[in-house]
Structures are given as C-alpha cells and as structure tokens.
C-alpha positions as CSV (number, residue, x, y, z in Angstrom):
1,M,-22.9,-43.4,-35.5
2,T,-20.9,-43.5,-38.7
3,S,-17.1,-44.0,-38.9
4,T,-16.7,-40.4,-40.0
5,H,-18.5,-39.2,-36.9
6,R,-16.4,-41.4,-34.6
7,L,-13.3,-40.1,-36.3
8,I,-14.4,-36.5,-35.7
9,L,-15.2,-37.2,-32.1
10,G,-11.9,-39.0,-31.6
11,L,-10.0,-36.0,-33.0
12,Y,-12.0,-33.6,-30.8
13,A,-11.3,-35.7,-27.7
14,A,-7.6,-35.8,-28.5
15,I,-7.5,-32.1,-28.9
16,V,-9.3,-31.6,-25.6
17,A,-7.0,-34.1,-23.8
18,A,-3.9,-32.5,-25.3
19,W,-4.7,-28.9,-24.2
20,P,-3.8,-29.3,-20.5
21,I,-0.6,-31.0,-21.5
22,R,0.2,-28.2,-23.9
23,H,-0.6,-25.6,-21.2
24,A,1.7,-27.4,-18.7
25,V,4.6,-27.6,-21.2
26,V,4.3,-24.0,-22.2
27,S,4.0,-22.9,-18.6
28,Y,7.1,-24.9,-17.7
29,I,9.2,-23.5,-20.5
30,F,8.2,-19.9,-20.0
31,G,8.6,-20.3,-16.2
32,R,12.3,-20.7,-16.9
33,F,12.5,-17.3,-18.7
34,D,12.8,-13.9,-17.1
35,I,9.9,-12.2,-18.8
36,L,9.5,-8.4,-18.4
37,N,6.2,-6.7,-19.1
38,R,4.3,-3.5,-18.1
39,R,3.7,-4.9,-14.6
40,S,7.4,-5.4,-13.9
41,P,9.1,-3.3,-11.2
42,R,10.4,0.2,-12.3
43,F,13.8,1.5,-11.3
44,E,13.9,2.2,-7.5
45,G,17.6,3.0,-6.9
46,P,18.4,6.1,-4.9
47,V,20.2,7.9,-7.7
48,P,19.3,7.0,-11.3
49,P,22.6,6.7,-13.3
50,L,22.8,8.5,-16.6
51,V,21.9,6.2,-19.5
52,S,23.1,7.0,-23.0
53,A,20.6,5.8,-25.6
54,I,22.7,5.1,-28.8
55,I,20.8,4.6,-32.0
56,P,22.7,3.8,-35.2
57,A,20.8,4.8,-38.3
58,K,21.7,4.2,-41.9
59,D,18.9,5.0,-44.4
60,E,16.2,4.7,-41.7
61,E,13.9,7.6,-42.7
62,A,10.9,5.2,-42.7
63,T,11.4,4.2,-39.0
64,L,13.6,6.6,-37.2
65,A,11.0,9.2,-36.2
66,A,8.8,6.7,-34.5
67,C,11.7,5.2,-32.6
68,L,12.9,8.6,-31.4
69,E,9.4,9.5,-30.3
70,T,9.2,6.5,-28.0
71,V,12.7,6.9,-26.7
72,A,12.1,10.5,-25.8
73,A,8.9,9.5,-24.0
74,Q,10.7,7.2,-21.5
75,S,9.8,7.7,-17.9
76,Y,13.3,7.0,-16.8
77,P,14.6,10.4,-15.5
78,N,18.2,10.5,-16.5
79,L,18.7,10.0,-20.2
80,E,20.7,11.3,-23.1
81,I,20.0,10.3,-26.7
82,L,22.7,9.9,-29.3
83,I,21.8,9.4,-33.0
84,A,24.6,8.1,-35.2
85,D,23.8,8.9,-38.8
86,D,26.0,6.4,-40.6
87,R,26.5,7.6,-44.2
88,S,22.7,7.8,-44.9
89,T,21.7,8.8,-48.4
90,D,18.0,9.4,-47.6
91,G,16.3,11.8,-45.2
92,T,17.7,10.1,-42.0
93,A,20.0,13.1,-41.1
94,E,17.2,15.6,-41.6
95,I,14.8,13.6,-39.3
96,A,17.6,13.3,-36.7
97,Q,18.4,17.0,-36.9
98,R,14.8,18.1,-36.4
99,F,14.6,15.8,-33.3
100,V,17.8,17.2,-31.8
101,E,16.5,20.7,-32.2
102,T,13.4,19.9,-30.1
103,D,15.0,17.7,-27.4
104,P,18.0,19.1,-25.4
105,R,18.9,15.6,-24.3
106,A,19.7,14.6,-27.9
107,R,22.8,14.9,-30.0
108,L,23.5,14.0,-33.7
109,I,26.7,12.3,-34.6
110,T,27.6,12.2,-38.3
111,I,29.7,9.4,-39.7
112,D,31.0,10.0,-43.2
113,D,33.2,6.9,-43.8
114,L,33.8,3.3,-42.8
115,P,37.3,2.4,-41.8
116,P,38.8,-0.9,-43.2
117,G,38.0,-3.9,-41.1
118,W,34.8,-2.5,-39.6
119,T,31.2,-3.4,-40.3
120,G,28.9,-0.4,-40.4
121,K,26.7,-0.9,-37.3
122,N,29.6,-1.9,-35.0
123,H,31.6,1.1,-36.1
124,A,28.7,3.5,-35.6
125,L,28.1,2.1,-32.1
126,Q,31.8,2.4,-31.3
127,V,32.0,6.1,-32.5
128,A,28.8,7.0,-30.6
129,S,30.0,5.2,-27.4
130,G,33.1,7.4,-27.5
131,E,30.8,10.5,-27.5
132,S,28.6,9.3,-24.7
133,R,28.5,10.5,-21.1
134,G,26.4,7.8,-19.5
135,E,27.3,5.2,-16.9
136,W,25.1,2.8,-18.9
137,L,24.9,2.5,-22.7
138,W,21.5,1.6,-24.2
139,F,22.0,0.2,-27.7
140,L,18.9,0.0,-29.8
141,D,17.9,-0.3,-33.4
142,A,16.3,2.5,-35.3
143,D,13.3,0.4,-36.3
144,T,12.3,-0.5,-32.7
145,R,9.6,1.1,-30.6
146,H,9.4,1.2,-26.8
147,A,6.8,1.5,-24.1
148,P,7.2,4.5,-21.8
149,D,8.5,2.4,-18.9
150,S,10.7,0.1,-20.9
151,L,14.1,1.6,-19.9
152,S,13.0,2.0,-16.2
153,I,12.0,-1.6,-16.1
154,M,15.2,-2.8,-17.7
155,M,17.4,-0.7,-15.4
156,E,15.5,-2.1,-12.3
157,Y,16.0,-5.6,-13.6
158,A,19.7,-5.0,-14.2
159,R,20.0,-3.4,-10.7
160,S,18.2,-6.2,-8.9
161,Q,20.2,-8.9,-10.7
162,G,23.5,-7.2,-10.2
163,A,24.0,-7.3,-14.0
164,A,26.8,-5.6,-15.9
165,M,24.8,-6.1,-19.2
166,A,21.2,-6.9,-20.0
167,S,19.5,-7.6,-23.3
168,L,15.9,-8.2,-24.3
169,V,14.1,-10.2,-27.0
170,P,11.3,-7.8,-27.7
171,E,7.9,-8.6,-29.2
172,M,8.0,-8.7,-33.0
173,R,5.7,-6.6,-35.1
174,C,4.3,-8.8,-37.9
175,E,2.2,-6.5,-40.1
176,T,2.6,-7.8,-43.7
177,F,2.0,-11.4,-45.0
178,W,5.7,-12.1,-45.4
179,E,6.5,-10.8,-42.0
180,R,3.9,-13.1,-40.5
181,A,5.2,-16.0,-42.6
182,V,9.0,-15.5,-42.0
183,Q,9.6,-13.7,-38.7
184,P,8.1,-16.3,-36.3
185,L,10.1,-19.0,-38.1
186,M,13.3,-17.0,-37.7
187,G,12.5,-16.5,-34.0
188,I,12.0,-20.2,-33.5
189,V,15.3,-21.0,-35.2
190,L,17.1,-18.4,-33.1
191,M,15.6,-19.6,-29.8
192,R,16.4,-23.2,-30.8
193,S,20.0,-22.2,-31.4
194,F,20.3,-20.1,-28.3
195,P,17.8,-21.3,-25.6
196,L,17.1,-18.3,-23.4
197,F,17.3,-20.4,-20.2
198,L,20.9,-21.4,-21.1
199,V,22.5,-18.2,-22.5
200,N,23.1,-16.6,-19.1
201,R,24.3,-19.7,-17.2
202,D,28.0,-19.9,-16.2
203,H,28.2,-23.6,-17.1
204,S,26.7,-23.2,-20.6
205,P,28.8,-22.6,-23.7
206,H,25.9,-20.6,-25.2
207,A,26.0,-16.8,-25.1
208,F,23.6,-14.5,-26.8
209,A,22.5,-10.8,-26.7
210,N,20.0,-9.2,-29.1
211,G,21.4,-6.2,-30.9
212,Q,18.0,-4.6,-31.1
213,Y,18.1,-3.9,-27.3
214,I,21.3,-4.2,-25.2
C-alpha cells in the first residue's frame, strides 16, 4: 500500500469516525430549539381569536401576489388581512386592490407619506395596526410564503406556551447563486449573535424577533 493510499484511507476513516460525533452535536443543538413543522399541533382552543395579518408592501409587485395567495389559503378559521401599500411606485397597489376585490377578509390601507422620525416599515405596521380588529396581530413580510397550516400551528404554539408574542425563523429560499452564497452565511452570523436557545430566557440579555414573521 502506497503512502497516498494510506492517506486516503486515513481521511476516509476520520470522516466515518466524525459522522456520529457530528450527528450527536447537531441533535443536541437542535434539541434545544422549538422547531415547528407540518406535524406540529394545530390550534385547538375552544374559540379561535381573530388574527389580523398585516403585510407592509413597498414596491413589492414581484412577490406580493404569491404571499397573499398563501395567506388567504390558511386553514386557521378567523382571519382578516390588511395590506399596507406604503408609497409604492410600481404595481403593488393594483395587485393589492385586485386581491381585496376577491377576498372579503382583506382590506387595503394606502400610505402616502412618511412622517419625520419614522422608518417606512415601522410606520406602515403602526398605521395598519391602528386599523386592525384582531386580538392577535400577525406581522409578515410581503416576500414570504406560508404553508396552509402555518398560522394554526403558530397560534397553537402561542396558546400552549402562554405566550404574548411569538416569532419564527422560517426556511430560506435560496434560488440564485448569490442567494445560495450569501443567505446561509447571513443566517449563521445572525444565529451566532442571537442564539435561539437564549433569546427567550429571562436570565439572558439577548432578545430577538424576526420581522418576517411575528
């Protein structure tokens, strides 16, 4: 056996030996997270509270229709949908208006200006919140998409935990080369800065909620 063969076999043995360790480490880390998926319990409360889905949209004509389609398809039975068109200059308002005309649960809120001292998204959320009727507010970004039971699972999780607020870190879509190159790295940096098993601990100074889904 040549030295090259011994090196290859040694590397292979190291990889095989490391795999159970890697599996144990990953299982331990993920075991400390609350992970929701399609098998998680759905809402089982006696009376489903009204939830107001609030979607701020500024120049989101490329993504808004797909987002609204998945929000409208939620299995959760008590939902209103508020779309805050925030000074859009593209076809966002037209897309939102067409949706409102087809879904009686939906309303379009038009925002024409940004007051001093505000950032755009925060102002849009504040305005739409003032127009909402729900006991719960579901803030979500216009470029997100949602499985049909997403809200029902989240509401059951909040109910079972006695939570006043709940937030998700959703699965990222990485479709282009640069999305695949950059987004996972950004996620790693974020999770290193705000470890998920610490952000909801009373003794921890870390606090974090994901604006894509609150």
